[in-house]
Structures are given as structure tokens and as C-alpha cells.
N, C-alpha and C positions, 0 to 999 in steps of 0.2 A: 254440216249435217251428214253428207255422204260419208265422210271420214268416220263419224261415230257409228253410223248404221253399218258400215263395212266391218268395223271392229266387233260390233255386237254379233254380226253374222258369223264371223270366224270363230269367236268365242263359243257360240252355240254349237259349232261344229268341232269343238275340241282343240282349237288352236290357242296357244298362249300369246297374247298381244302385249308387246312392249312399246309403249308410246314414247316419243321424243318430241317435246313441244316447248312453248314459252310459258313461263310462270304467269298465272293470272288468277284473280280471285274467283272467277267463274268456272275455272277448270273442274272437271270431275276428280274425285279423290283417286290417287294413283300411288302405288308402292314405289314407282320409279320417279316421283316428282323431284327428288334431290338431284337428278341428272338434267332437269329442265333448265333452259337459259333464262336469264333475267328478263323481266318485262320491258318492252318498248312501246310507248304510246305516243303517237304523233301529236295528239291534241293537247298534251299537258304543258304546263309552264315550266321550262327548264332554264338554268343558267346557260351562258354562252358555252362554257366548258362541257356541261352536260349535253347540250345539243350537238357539239362537235363529236363527243364520244358516241352518241347514238347514231349520228350520221355514218361514222366509221363502221359501226356494227351492222347497220342496214346494208352497207356495201359489202362488207366481209367480216364475218363474226369468228374471231379466234376462239371466243368462249364456246361457240357451238362445236368447233372442231375438238376442243379439249374435252367437253362433256360427252360428246358422242363416243369418243375413244374410250372413256371410262365406262360408258353404258355398254359398249360392245364387249369389253372385257368381262362385264358382269353377266350379260344376257346371251351372247353368242347366237344371234338370230340366223335363220336359214335364208331369209329374204327381207328386203326393206321395201316398203311401199310409201312413197311420199305424197303429201297433199298440201298445197298452199304453203310452201316453205320459204317463199321469196324474201320478204323483208324482215320478218320477226326472227327467223332462224338464219336466213341467207343460205345460198347454195354452197357456202364454203365447206360444209361438212360432207358433201357428196364425194369429194376426193378421198376422204377417210374410208368410206364404204368401199370405194373402188380398190384401194390398197389392200383391204382385208379380203377381197374377193367375194363380197356379198352381192348377189344379183339385186339390182335396184330398179324399181318401177316407179313412175310418177303419173298420177292422174292429172290430166290437164283440165282444170275447171274454168279456164279463161284463156285469153289470147296473149298472156305475158311473154311467151316464147318469141313472139313477133313484136308486140306493142309494149314498150316499157311501162305504160300506164294501164295495162291489162285489157282495156275495153274497146280500143280503137274508136274512141269517142272524144270529140273536142266540143268546145262551147257552141260551135256551129253545126253539130250533128256528127254522124258517122265519119270517122277520119282514118285515112291510111297514109298520112303524110310521111311516116317513118319508114315506109317500104323502101327497100334497097339500102338500108343502113343509115338513113337520115335522122338519127335519133335525137339530134339537137332540137327537133321540133317539140319534144315533150317539155323542154324548158321554155321554149319560145311561146308555146300555147298554154303554159301553166296547167298542164293536164292533171296533176296530182293536187287535189283539194284547192285548186285555183291559187296555188302558192308557187312562186318562182323558186324559193329556196328548196322546198320539198321536191319539186319537179327536177331541179338541178341535181339533187342527191340521187334520185332515181335514174336520171340520165347517166350519171357517173357509175352507178351500180351496174347498169345494163352494159355499159362500155367495158367495164372491168371483167365481168363474167363472160362476155363474148370473147374478149382477149384470152382469158384463161380456158375457155371451152368448158366451163363448169357443167352446163347441161349436156352439151354434145358428148363429153367424155364420161360424165358421172352417172348418166342415166342409161340403162340398157334398153328400156322400152317405155314409151309414153302411151298411156291409156287415154283415149279420147271418147267422151260420151256421145258425141255427135259427129256425123260425117261432115257436116259443115265445118266444124272446128278443124278437123283433119285436112280438108281441102284448102281452107284458108291458110293454114300453117305451111302446107306444101307450096301454095301459091307464093308465099313469102320466102321460100328457099329451103325448107326442111325436107329431107328425103322421106318419101312416103313409107318406106320400110321401117322407119323408126316408130311407127304408130300402130296400135292395135285398137280397133273399135270395140268398145264394151259399153253398151248403153247403161244408164242408171236404172235403178229398180225401185219398186215399192213393195212393202210387205202386205200382200193381199189378204192374209189371214186377219190382219188388224184393221182392214179397210173394206168392210162388207157393206153393200148397198142396202138401205132399209126404206127408202122413200121414192115415190114418183117425183118427177121434176116439179119444182115450184115455179114461181113467176119472176123472180129477180135474177138479174145478170150480175155475176160476181167478179170483181177484181180483187185479188189478194196479193200483197207484196209491198215493196218499198214505195213510198210516195215521193218520187223524184221524177224530174222532167224526162229523163231518158227511158223511163218505164211507160211513157205514153198515157199516163192517167188522165191528163187534160183531154186527150183525144177521146178517151172513154166517157168522160163527163159530157163533152159536147155531143157525142153520138147518142148517149142516153136521152139527152134533152131533145135532139132532133127526131129520134124515133118515138118519143113519148112512152118509153117503157120504164120499168123500175130497176134501179141498180143498187148494189151494195159495194162498199169499199172497205176492205179489211187491211189494216196496216198503219204504219206511221212513217214519217220521214220529213225532210226539209221543206217539201212543197205542200204540206197539209193545209196551212192557212190559205194559201193561194187557191188550192183546189176547193176548199169550202166556199171561198168568195166566188169562184167561177160557177160552182153549183148554184149558188144563190142568184147570180146575175143571169144565168141561162134558164133558170127554173127547172133544172134537172131533178127528177124524183130519185134522189140518192140518199141512202143512209150511210153515215160513217160509223163503222162498228169498232174502230180502234184496233190495237194489237190483240191478236188471238193466237192460240196455239193448241196443239193436242186435240183432245176430243171435242172441245168447243169449236175449233176451227173446222174440223171435219164435219161436224154437225151443220155448220153454216154452209159449207160446200155441198153437202148432201141435200140441203133444202133449196139450193139454187136451181135455176133452169139451165144455165150453162156457165162455164168459166170463160172469162175473156182475158186474153193476153195481148194488150195493145202496144207491146214493146217497140221502141224506136232506137234500139241498139242491137248489136250482134249477140243475141242470147246464145248460150251453148246448148244445153239440153234441160229445160225447166222440168224439175221433178213434179211441179204442181200439175202438169198435164197428165202425168201418170196417176197422180192422186185423184184427179177428177174422173178419169176413166175407171179407176178402181171402184168409185162410188157411182158409176153409171151416169156420169154427167158429160155431155159433149163439150167441146172446146172451140171457141171462136178466137183464132190467133192471127197476129200480124205476120205477113209474109216476109220474114227477115230472120237471119241467123239460122239456128237449128230448129226453130219452131215448125217450119213446113214439113220436115221429115217425121214429125210426130202427129200430124193431122192428115187423115184421109178425107179429102173434100167430099162433102155430102154423104159420108159414111160414118165418120166419128166426129164430124164438126165442119167448120168452114173457115176460110181465110179471107183476108182483106189486105189492101196495100197499107204498109206501115205509115202512120201519120195521117191517113185519109179518114177523117171522122164521118164524112158523108157515106163512104163505102161501108164503114163499120155500122153506121145507122141502118143501112139497107139490110145488112146481115141480121141485125137485131130484129128488124121488122119481119124478116123471113121466119126467124125462129118464133116470133110472137104469133105468127099466123099458122104455125104448124099445130096439129093436134098434139096433145101431151104424149100420146103413144108414139108418135113419130120422133119426138125429141128423145123419149126414153129408149127407143130402138137405137138411136145414134149412140147414146150412152152405153147401152149393152154391147154394141159393136166395139166400142172403145175398151170396155172391160175384157171382152174376149181377146182382143189384140194384145192387151197388156198381159193377160194370163199366158198367152202363147209366147211372148217375147221378153217381158220385162219384170219377171218375178225374181225374188231373192235366190231361188234355185238356179235360174239361168245365170244370174250375175256371179254366183259362187263358182259354178262350173267353168265359166269363161275365164275367170281370174286364175283358177287352178290350172287350167290348160296353158295359160300364159306363163305362169310360174314354172310349170314343168318344162316348157319349151326353152326356158333359160337355165335349165339344169338343176332346178330345185327338186329334191327328193321328197315326194309326198307319201 
């Protein structure tokens, strides 16, 4: 989503965007699609030979190198900005950009530069077992889709690109949307001067508040264990408040069963997007982020602020740096449903005007720091520092 919004922002400001991506039926139409690499889908049924070829492409894609060379001949870009290139493209093409002398930036949306499986998350919770180079743990813990085979492929891919220095040599500067992410990568051995902090943004012009706070507490996102949705359900039941859950995911049936067994007053609203999603958020009392993994910089927090809704977030990852306690929201210990329930009671006992004041403070902060204008200027400043003529 950040990739698409960034492209839209640059196009609105007169830049010509030349995408390089994987072919997929859900891609937006592009005049450059002939240069895209063939699709790789982990979940499909393939023959042994097809699986072997796909494993090789995950680790190192010669196709990506060939096709980006052709694309560069045709487009001649001033700067390259990468997002989520890891397995479907592989970082094999970064060396081509380097040889062409094209300044290259990559936005870090996760912790892949340290953790082979992106999340620093194992079946027993937050995990930093691979710190110090012990990447065999990704296979031993089956960190990728609980599959030993896929996890082994990702382990091999990580080892190969660390040996080749693909990211170290191929990327001129990494953009990090949260200070937490930067600090964690530095803790794992990356030089701090390789990173530039540029927070995410929301388009305030399309997210204007229209309502006073409602009564329901909203969770929106993937319904998976690491997102802490079960903690949210238990807290709603304990506090005796009303909750909404927007989203789908592998834990949906478990969460519905938990809701029934705890007597939580929760409505499951399914997958929503666009105006419908923002209407739901605008009608809520507060957004709740009960995450139990290292979140980077959730855009949903800024969306809530844009609509003048406070945020109650878990004290983990990059969430705390986006919440000003008792000013724009509140925080609780990740995984502690009793503490979350206490925060829900506090918000329930506030006057609607008090809750709205928190939301207004969030919007004021967002307008001061996290708008499209701020994001664009920060990126342009970064590009210019790398010698890009603007």
C-alpha cells in the first residue's frame, strides 16, 4: 500500500514512475508489464522440478537481472526506490542498478535485513534467535509458513545474499518508517548511517473527520495470533464494552468461538476497505492495536488520527512512538488483556468530549508531521543527498 501511495504521490507531482514487479493477475495495468518477472506463488501445487526452479529464483533470480537490464535500457531512471523485493524479485537485480550508477533507496517495511523470516516471530512468540548470524534457526523453528522446506530455502537465500553483500553493496540508503526498526537493525549489526528515518503518511485531504466518537472499540487488520486479537476479545469481555473486528485471517473461527465462550459483545464485520472501512473507523470510539509482534509503523494509527479517533496500542515495536500517552491515546503491556481491559474502562468512563479531544490532538500531530507533503519533501531531500538532480 505504501508503494502504491508513494507512486501516486510522485505522479501527482509530475514524476514519471517506472515500476518493476512480479506479474500477477491483481496488478494494476502498466505499460511496463512486459519487463515484469514471472509469478511465484508459494502455496500452489507444483511438480518437483517446478519447485526446484522456484526455489532457485527465490534465492537468486537471473530473470530479474535480465529484465531490469532491458528496463533500464528503455527507461533510463534517475533513481531507484525498492519496496519488498525479497523473494518474488530477489535482490539479485540490485547489482545491475549499482553497475549502472543509479542511486538506489529501499524502504524497510519489516525486519528482513536481520531476520530471515521478516518478523522476529516464532511459534513461542517474539524471537531473536538468529541474532549474531545463527540463521539456521529459521529452518529449525520452521519460521516460514511452518514449513521446513520453505524455511530452508529462505535460510539459504539469506546466507547467499549475506555472502554476496547484496543489500550492503546494492542499496545506497535504507528508509525506515519507525525509529524502533532502525534501532533494532543497528542492534543486530547494521551501521546507523545507512538509515534515514522517514515516517509513513496519510492523505489528510481524503480523510476528514465527520462524527463525534461512537461507543465501539475497533480492531482492524489480519486475524492472526501475532496480532493479539484474542487479547482484544478477552479484554472486551472483561471490560464489558462493545467491540468491532474488521478483517479476515486464519484465526477467524477460533476468535468467533472465543467471543462466544467469553460472552464478549463483539461484531465481526469482515473484510472492508476504502470509504466503508474509514466510515467504520470514524464511527468508533477508539482504535485498538493489541499486537504481539514487532510492528514497524502501522499506518492505521495515522488513519485513526486523521479521523480524530484516539488509539489504544500495545507497548511493542514501533507502536509506542506513534502514541502520546493520555494526549492522543493510551498504551498497555502487549499480551496483557487485563491491562487492556482497564484502558477500555477508562475510555468508557470518559466524557465523549474528552475522547474527542484526544482524537483532535492526534489529528493535529498527524497534520504537523505525517502528511503527504512532509513525506514527499523528506524523500526528495534524501534523493538529492544521493546526487539526484531534481
